[in-house]
N, C-alpha and C positions, 0 to 999 in steps of 0.2 A: 893714762890722764895727763895732758902737757903740763898744767900747773895745778899743783895739791888745792888750791885755796881759792880759783876763781873761773867762773864758768860764761862763756858768751850764751845770750838768750834772745832768741826773738819771740816777743811779747805778742798776745792775740790780740791785738788793735789794729785792725787794717785801715790804717789812715799814711799819707804819704811821709806824713813826720815821723812815725814811730818805724820807719821802714828800714831799721838798723838793728843792730845785734847791743844789748845792754850786757853790761857785766854784773855778775852776782857773786858774793860771798858763798862757798859750798862748805857746810857746817860738818865737822869731823864724822859725826854719827852718819851723814848721809853720803858721804865720800866714795864709798865701795857701790853706790847703786846708780851714780852720775854718769853717764855714757853719751857719747855724741849721740843724738835720736831721740834720745827719752825725753818725757813730757814733765813738766815741774811747776808746782805754785810758787808764785813770787809776790813781793808786795809792789804795786807800780802806781805810786800816788797814795791816793787813800783807798784804791782798790787792792784786793787780792785776785789776780788772774794767772791764767795757764801759760804756759811759754814752752818752745823746745829748745834743748842744748843743742848748739852748733858749732861749739869749739871752745878751746880752753887757752885764752891768750897769755901770753909770755908776761905781758906788761900790762897790767889792767888800765882802764881809762884814766880813774880817780883812784884815791887810797880810800875814799869813804863809801863802802859798798854796803848795801843790805844783804842778808842772807836769804838764800833758798828756804822756802817754807817747808814743801814737803815733794818728794818724788810720787808720781801719778801711775807708774807701771810698773810690773814686775821685771819685764823684759821691755826693752825701747821698740816702740812700734816702728819705728825707722831705722835703716842702716846708715853707717857714714857715706855711704855710695849715693843712697836718695836724697840726704841732706845736700851733698856736693850737686847732684843733679837739681835739686829745687834752686839751689843758686843761680844756675845756668838757665833755669826756665824763668826766674824772676826776671834776669837780664834780657832773656831773647823775646820774652812776651809782655815786657813792661807792666809788672803787675807787682803787688807787696809779696815779698816771699812769705809771707803767714798764709797768703792764700794759697800757694803752691802745697806747704807743708799740709795743710788741712785738706788739701785735694788727694794727697798721696795716703791720708789714713781713714779706714773704714768710718763710715757715719756714727755707727754703733759705739765707738769710741769715745765720741764727744758727749755720749750722755753721762749720767752723774753714777759712779759706781763707789763700791768700797773693797778694802782688801778684808779678807775674812781669814781668821787663824783656826786650825781645829788640829787635834791629835792625831799623830800619824797610825795607821790602822796597827802598825805593829808594835806600838807603843809598849805594851804591857813587857816587853821584852828587855827594855833598856834599864840602864844604873840608875841610881838616885841622884837628886840634884842639889844646887845649891839653893839656899831660902827664896830666892826672886824666881827660881824656875819654878820650884815646889807651890808658891802661889799662885802662879800661871797655870800650871798643871790642874790644880784643885779647881779653878774658875773654869777651864775647858771640861774638865769631869762634868761639872755640874751643868754646864750649859752646851756643850757638846761643841759649839761654835762661837766666837765672838769676834768682834772688829778689830782692826790693828789699833786705832785709836783707844778702844777700852783697854785693851792690854798694855799699851804703854802707859797709861794711866796708874798702874800698879807699882808699888815703892821698886825701886832696883832695877824694872825691866826697861831697858832702851832697845834701838835698833840692832845694835851689833849682838845683843844677846838672842833677840829673836833669829837673827839670821843664823847664829851658832846652831840654834835649836833646829832649824830648817834644814841647815847643812849635814847635821848628825842624824837626820830622820826621825827627830821625835816630834817635830809638827810640820803641818802643811798648809801653805799659804797659798789663796787664789784670789784671782779678781772677780767680783760678782757686778756685773750690769745691774743699775737700778731699774732695768723696765723689763720687759716681756722675755729678756736673753739671757736668763740664768741657767748654768749650764748642769746638765744631768750629771749625776755621779754613780758608779757601781761599783761592787767590791766583788773581786775575783779571788778563787781558790785553785791552788794548783799545787801540782807534786813537788817537793824539795829534795828529792832523792831519786835513785834508778828505780826502775822496773822491780828489779830483784829485790833491791833495798826495802821496798815497800812491803814484796810479799814475806820477806824475812822478817821485818817487823809486825806484820799483822800476826804472825805464828805467835809470836814470843809475848803477844798482849793476853792478860787474864780473860778469863770467862765474863767477868762482868762487864768487859768493855767491849762486848758485840758490837755495838753500833761504830765504836772507833774502826774496828776492824774492817766493817761492812765499808765505810769511808775509803779506807786503804786498799783495799781489794778494787775498789771501783775506779781508783787512778794509777793502779798499777794495770788494770785493764787498758782504760781508754788514754793514759799517759798524756791528757789535755786538761788546761784550766778550763774551769767553769764558772760562772757568775754564782755568788752564795745564795741568792734565793733560789736557784733553779737547782742546785745541789741538796739544799734542804728540803725542798717539794720533791725531788726524785727519789730521794734515797728515805724520806721520812725522818729525818735526824735533827737534833736541835744544835743549836749555836755554841752551846757549851761544849759539844763533843768535838765541833770543828776548832775551839779554842784551843783545847788541849793538845789535839795533834799539832798546832800552829806553834804551841807552846815547846814541844818535843822538836821543833824543826822538821818534822816530816813533812809538813805540807806549808806553803807560803800564803800569806793572805795581803792583797794589794788595791788598794782603792784608787780607782781611775777616773778621770772625768770622761764622759761619755758624748763624744759631738754629736748636735743635731744632724741627722743625715737627711738633706734634700730628695736622695734619690732611694729611700727606705723602701722596700716593697718593688724595687725595679732591680730584674734579674739581667745582668748585662750578659750576654752571650760571648764567651772568651773567642777571640778571633787570633788568627795568625798571619804573619807577612803574606802579602799576595806576589806572586812572581810579576816583575815589572817587563813592561815593553820596552824595547829597544830604546824607544823615546824618551820614556821614563826613565829608564837606567842612565841614560846620558845626563839628563836633569838630576838625578839624584849624585852622580858622581862629581857634578858641578858643585854641591853643596858640601858632600864628603870632605873633598881636599882640604877647604878652610877650615873645618870641624876638626879634623884629626891633626891639623897642623897649629891648633888654639889661635887662627888667624882671624881678623875680623874682615868680613866681606859683605858687602849689600847684594842680594841676587833677586832679580825680578823673574818670577818662576810665572811665565806668560803663557797658560794652557787655555785652549778653548773649553767651552762648557763641556763637562763630561769625558775631560782627558785624564782623570785619576789624579789630580792634585794631592787628594787627601792622603791617598796611599804614601806619597812621596813625603808628606809631612809626618806620617806615622814611623816611618822607616829611619826616616832623619831625627826625630826624638829617640828613637830605641838607642841609635848610636851616641847620642848625646848623654844618655841615662847609663850607658856603658862606661862612660868616662868619669863618671860621679859628678856629673855638672845637671843643671836643670833647664828647663824650656818653660817658655809663657807662650801661648797660642791665643792671638785676638780674634775673635769672630765679630762682626757687624751687629746683626740683629739678634734680638731675644729670639724669634722664630727661627734662627738657624740652631739653639743649643741642644734640643731635645736630639736630633739626628746627629749632631757632632758629638755630644755628650755620648751617645751611645757607641759611637766608633772608637774614642778614645780610651772610655771605660774600659770598654770590650777587650782592648788590646794593653791597656797599662792598668787596670783595676783600682786599688785601692790609691795607686800613687798621684791619682790626678784630682786637683782642687778645681770646683767651678764657681765662678764669681761672676752673677748676672744680676740685674735688677728684680727679676720675680722671686728672688729669695726672699723670706723674712730675714729682719736684722739677727736675729740669733744665727740663723743657717750661715749667713754670709759673715758673720763675725767667726763662727767656728771654722769655717771653709779658710778664712784669712790666717786665723792662728795654726792651723796646721802647714801652712807655708810658712809662718814666722818662725815655727818650733823646728822646722826641717822634717815634718813627718809626710811630706808629699814633694812630689819632684817635677809634675807639671801643673802649670795654673792655666785653666781657659776662661776665658771672659769677654767682655766688652770692652771698652776703650780704657776704663781706670784699672782694668788688670795689668796693665803694662807697669805700675807701680807695685807690683808683687814683689816683697822683701826677700827675694833669692839672694844669696850671698854669693853663688857660684853659675852666674849665667852663662849658658854654654848656647842658646839658641832662642831666636824669636822668629815666630811666623805670624805674619798679618794675613789672614785669608779676606779675600775679597778687598783688596787694599786701595781700591779706587773709592770706596763708601765714604760718603760724607759725613756719615755718624762718628768717624774717627777723629771729627775735629770738635773741639768742646766749646759750646756757643757762649759759655759764660767764663768769668775769670776762674782761672787762668785760661786764656783761651788757647791752648795748646793743642798740636795735632799728634796723634799718637804715633804716626810714622816716625815724625821727628825726634819725638822723644825716646822712640825704639831706638833709633838709630844711635842715638846719645849714649845708651847704655850698653848697647853691643859693641860700641869703639871702648868703652870703659873697660868692659871684661872680655875684650878680644875674641867676642861671641859672632856669631853667623846671623844675619839677619834675612829672611826669606820672605818675600812678599809677592803672595799669591794670587792670580786674576786673570779672567779671561778678558777683560777690558781695562787695561791698566789707567791709572789717572795721568793725564798729558804729561804733568811734570816727569811721573816715573820713567814714562815712555821715552821722553828726551834725555834723560839723564843715561837710560840704557843705550840709546842712539850714540851719547858721546862716549861711553864706556864708563862711565863713573860707577855704573853697575853693573854686575855681570848679568848676562841675558839667558836664561834657559827656557828654550819654547816647546810646547807640546801642541802639535797641529793637527794632530788626531784623535779621535776619539777612542776610548778603550772598545777593544776586540772590533776596531775598524767599523764602527755605528755610523751611520750616514747622518750628515746635518738634517734637521727637518726642513720640508718645504716651506717657504715664506712666500705667504701672498698680501700684498699692499692694498686696501680696498679705498677709491677715493670715494669719501663720504658725500662728496658735492654730487657727484653723479646718482649716487642713491637719493639725495632729496630730490633732484630734478625727474628720477624716475617715480616720486610720489611716496617713496619708503621714508616715512618720519620717525620711524623706530629707532632705539638705540641700537640695534642689531642690523648690520646691513645683511642683504640675502645671502651671500656666500658663508657668512660666519653662522648663520641661523643654520642652513644647511648642513655646515661642517659638524656642527653642535650634534644635529638631529644623528647623522651617520654614526659619528663616534658613540652616542648614547646606545643605538640601535646594535651596535656591535658590542656590546658590553664594556666600553672603555670609559676612561676618565678625562675630565678637561678641565683645564684651568683658566680662569677668566681673570683680568688683571685690568684694575683702574687706579688711578692715583688719585682717588679724592673720597674720602668717607662721606656719611651723612644720605639723605635722601636726593636731594637737590642742591645744587651749588648755591644757589641765590633765590631772592624772592623779588620779583619785578613787578611793576605796576605799569600795564599796558596802555594806559591813559597818559600818564605824563613821563613814563619812562624810568621813574625813580628806582633804585632796588633799597632795600630795607637796610638801612646801616648799623652797625653798633654805636650806642650814644659814647661810649668811652674810646672806642677805635676808630680808625679811617678804614674801616673793611666790611663788606657786605657781610649778613649775617647768614648762617648756614642751617637749611631747613632739615629737622632730626623728625622722620614719619612715629618712629615707634611712640613717643611720648608728645608728638603734637608740640614740637617748640623749635623755637630759631636760637643757634646760638652762634656765638663768636668763637672762634678755635685760637683766638689771640689771649682774651683776658677771662674767658668763661662765662661772660654774660649770656643770659637766657631769659625767653620771653614767649609768651604764647604767640600763635600765629593772628595777625590781624585780619577781621574781615574785610576791611576798607584802607586804601592807601593813605599813610599817614601824613601824606603831601597835600593829595588832592582829593580827599575823601572818595575816589573811586571804588566800585567793586571789583574791577578787574585786574583782580592779583592772579600772578599764574607764577609756577616753579619752572624755573629754567636751570639749565646744564644737568650734571648727571653725576650723583653719588653712589656708592654700593648698595646701600637700601634700595634705591629706585631701580637700578638692574636685576636686584632680587625680585623684587616685584615684577618688572617686565618679561622675566624669564617665566615665572609663574604663570602668567598670562599668554605667554606664546608657546609655552610646553607645560601644561598639566602634567604634574606629577613628578617632575625633575626634582631630584634630591640635591637640594643647594646646602654647602655649608660657607657662611660668610665670614670672613677674618677681616676685622678692621680693629683700630683703637678702641671702639665701642663694645665689640664682642669679646676683645681679649684683656679686658681690665683686670679681670679675676684670677688670682693666683692659681698657675697650672691651665688655663684656659687655652694656651697656644699649644700645649703637649697634647691637649684632650682634643681639639679640633684636629690638630694634624695627624693624631692616631686613628681618630675616626674615618677620617679620608683615606689615609693607607689601608684601613681594613677594609675600604669599599662600601661604607656606610652612606656614601653620596657619590652623584654622578659629576656634580662641578664643585670646584673650589673657588670661590670668587673673593677677590680681596686686593688691599690696596700694597704699597711699596714692600710690606712684610713677606709677602709670598713671591717676589720675584727672584729671590737667589737661595741657592744651597739645597732648595728642596729637591728629592729624588723617590719619585714614585713610579714604580714599573708599569701602571698600568693608563698613564698619562700621555696621551698621543696627540692633543688637540691644546695649543694655547691661543688665546685670544686676547687681542690689546684692544680695549672699547675706544680709547680715545688716546693716541700717540702724540698729541700735539699739547696736552696740559704743561708740560714742562718747558716746551719750546718758548711758550708766551713771558716767562718769568724774567723779572729784570736781573739778570746774572750772567756774567761772562761764560759762566760754566754750563749754561742751559743746553746749548748743542750736543756738548761733552756727556752730560749726564741723560740727555734722551737718548743717543748712540748706546750708552752703557745698560740703560736699562732695557731697551728692547733686545739689546744682543743676549743680557741676563735672563729675561722672560722667556724670548725664544730658547734658549738653552735648557728649559723644563721639560721640552716635548722629546719624545722618541729617544729616553735615554737607555731603555733596554731592547729586548728583541723587537717589540711593535716601531714601525718607522713613524717619526712625528710630523705635523703640520703646525704652521703658526699662521693665524690672521690677524694682521694690524689694520686698525681702521684709523684713518687720517684725513684731515681736510687741506693737509700740506703734504702729498705724498713725494712730491718732487724735492724735498728739502734734504740736503745733503746727508744729515744724520740717519734720518729714515731710510734714504734710498741704500746707504752703503751699510747700515744695519740688517736689513733685509737680505742684502747679498752676502752677510759676514766679510765683507771687506776692511777689516781693521786698519791695515796697512795706511790705504788711501784716505780712510776717515782722518786718522791723526797727522798725514802730510796736509790734508787742507785744512784742518785745525790749527795747526802749528802756522800756517802760512797768516791765518787772520790773526790771530793771538800777537804774532810779531807785529802785524801792520797798527792793530790797534792798541799795541804797547800793555800788554797783560802777561800776567806769568805763564809759562814759565822763563819769559825772555826778560820781563820787568819784574821787579819787586813792588809789593802794594801795602799800603798802610790804610784801612779805614779807620776814620774816627767817626764815632757815633755821639752827637750831643743830644741830650733829652731835659725838658723842664717844663713844668706845667704852664709857663707865660710865655707865649710865642714870640713877644718882643723882647724879653729878657734871654730868650734861646737864640733868635737872630744876632743880637749885639754879641753874646758870646762867641758864636759862630764866625762872625765877621772879622772880632778880634785876633781870634787864634788863627786864621787864615793869614793875617796880615803879618803876626808874628813868625809863622812856620814858613811863610814863602821865602822870607829873608833868609832862612836856613836853609834851603833845598839846594842839593848837589848839583853839578854841572848838567845839565840836560834832563833834571828833575822835572816833575810837572804836579802842579797843584789844581785840584778840581774842586770846585765849591765856595761855600755850603751851599747844599740844595736840600731839598725834603728827601727824609729817606724813602724806600719802596712803601712802606707804610708809614705814612706821616704822622698818626698819632696813636699810641696804645697805652689803655689803661691811663687815658685823660692827661696824657705828657706828650708834648710835641716833641719830634723828632728830625733832625737834620744830619747830614753827614758831608765830611770832607773827604777826599781821595789824594793821596800822596803816590805817586808812582816814581822808580829810577830803575836804571839799567841794572841788571842782575850781575854783570861783570864788574861794577865797582865794589869796592871796599865798606863795608858797613859806614854810612855816614856820621862819623860820632857828632858832630855838630847838630844835626837833626835828631838824633836820637836822643840827645841831652836835653833838646827843646821839647820834645813829646815827653819825657819825665816831668819837666818843670811845669808842662800845661796845667796839670791837674791841680798842682798847688799855688799856681796863679791867679786862681777864681777864688774870692771869698764867699760866693753864692751856696748855701748849703741844698738848694734844690735843684743846682746844675750836677747831672752827672755825664760823665764821658767816659766812653768806651772805647778801647783802642783793639783793633784786630789786624794781624798782618798774614800774608801770604809770602812763604818762601821764606826761611830762617837760614842765616848762614850758619853751619854747624862748622865749629871749630876742628875740623878732622884734617889731618894732614894728607896731601898727596889727593886731594880730591878734585885735583882739576879745576 
């Protein structure tokens, strides 16, 4: 600790005015517990609030300091490196430091919890105590466990005394969360002597100690520890029998926390490293070099679907673990985890912690604590797993690195790819970004030589790419086919099922029908709180807003003109399911979308059922587009390839290309060849054409050309400011004033667009406008503009005005980055 008496603390008040460290006095009794990254309770004005210790100043800002009231954690939830990362993120993403620190800590830690004291299981063997210790021991013998605050209320008992008793093995202290996430504990009994010594001791016992003898011979035979309840029931002995053997030092007793295991009941078959193809070996060596030299390198592992990227990940992790370092694996979608977890658990067993949103709070907390306490060496999870508090990070893998879900949509609006890169630089670790369809920014960086580029151009065992057919839905319409399914897709589906094979049908929309329209006046039924059409859900006959959650029954007549001619338009997953039942009676369909996978374990249950052949067709939204690997899938159908092309987003073509390539990659991954049928109303669009020909290089060149012309990333940096307010006039005034202020601070050649209405102009009764700022990516960070953006939030005194800032392309402070 830099200064014995003062700590710098970021308090839990997320306003611009408090976005700085405040100095507090460290009371002597708390001094041993206060470290960088720990959470403390401090007085702040009239309140007592939580804060994070971020440093120890040499010279405090003022002499009259208030003292820290309490330390909240036994071990700090954040490491000094994560606190340093939080400072960088706060600067890079223009958000308060406290919001970043909160994002790094598991949600369950933000609940209320107590510290509990208990007597150590081996307590009886210890010596006598001073008076204050005796009083605390008596209290614990009477109550089994007490809170830390109750213990501290005893005369003569203070924190340092309790800490000594914990260190000496007299007491056990644990944190207990006050919701459903209390931890399980179990007592274990094990042999404390060699097998021969146990047999010898059993012989010397008197005849009256037959039960003790039986217990000793049991451990001499097994040599393994066993839980106390299991031992008592198995041998039919009593606890005092075990107590006496523990007192004699022949057996040991240990009370341990038992983690909730989200994978209890799952057996993971142990796997061994597979032989690598020459292409895989070459890519693996690209990763191995910097790993063994403890040198930071960013590697783009650009491998076609089915080329065996996961096996390279597994072997790279093995290398890292052999050097005593740790690894983080990021996967994009929750649906990837069952198959992913199986592969990683199969190879690394108990060394793996899994962090994803389908876990209960308690399970997530236990998995996180295994990481923090050093019990595991590999963390697999979605975006936020990048904050896993590993002290010796050697490798970070981002699977499907192009995925948009790696970008956080609310503050702090970070991109996991950029955060991963910062951490890898800090640890001299290797960052591997694997994908069949790189993000344009990654492709461009690899082209320039900023990233190492490892390519896998062939599928494992030389399996061919599926045949891809693009069906022009305009011709289907002209020939009188008004069905969701084109004739080629229907025929392919029938052939597939007749041959006992499986199909995957992909549609990027959930619900039954996209919108409800009046054919008399042309009005669609809108959400009263958002400027967006309501989506029809057939199951419960409701119209729902997918932005604010508003729901209502289906009207029998048009709310605008009272006409009865109301009809469902567009296509959702429920409607496709119904149409399938009509066209092909008896077809077994599993539907996967947000509606069918809400419940815990639903993803895994549905995918397992499909893998076991309990359905002919897997129908789903984006969550089935990638990572899935089923041997019997030979057909993939894309119902509407155009849905993403029409979004107001400069990445629309890129996302369409990526999605079609990924979806196509689900077919023919094993012995049987695959086929892909893509239905589109714009089959000649370059993203659809090039995805159907698996022509990635041509697509990226074309997209780069367009992005450069239109001044978008990766050639230009982008700030998007989103203003929202319940009053439209006040909102426009704030937007206009902001645009005026910022336009005078633009760097040379910079461009300010707006204010204009946001793509969805109103959500939850709040009007929304946006301003976009572009500037050349070769420029240094324009300090004057960044400062102006930081001041922007504090320059308005209107409490109803919200300003969100998002940025594309952060300048990472990395040497030799080109």
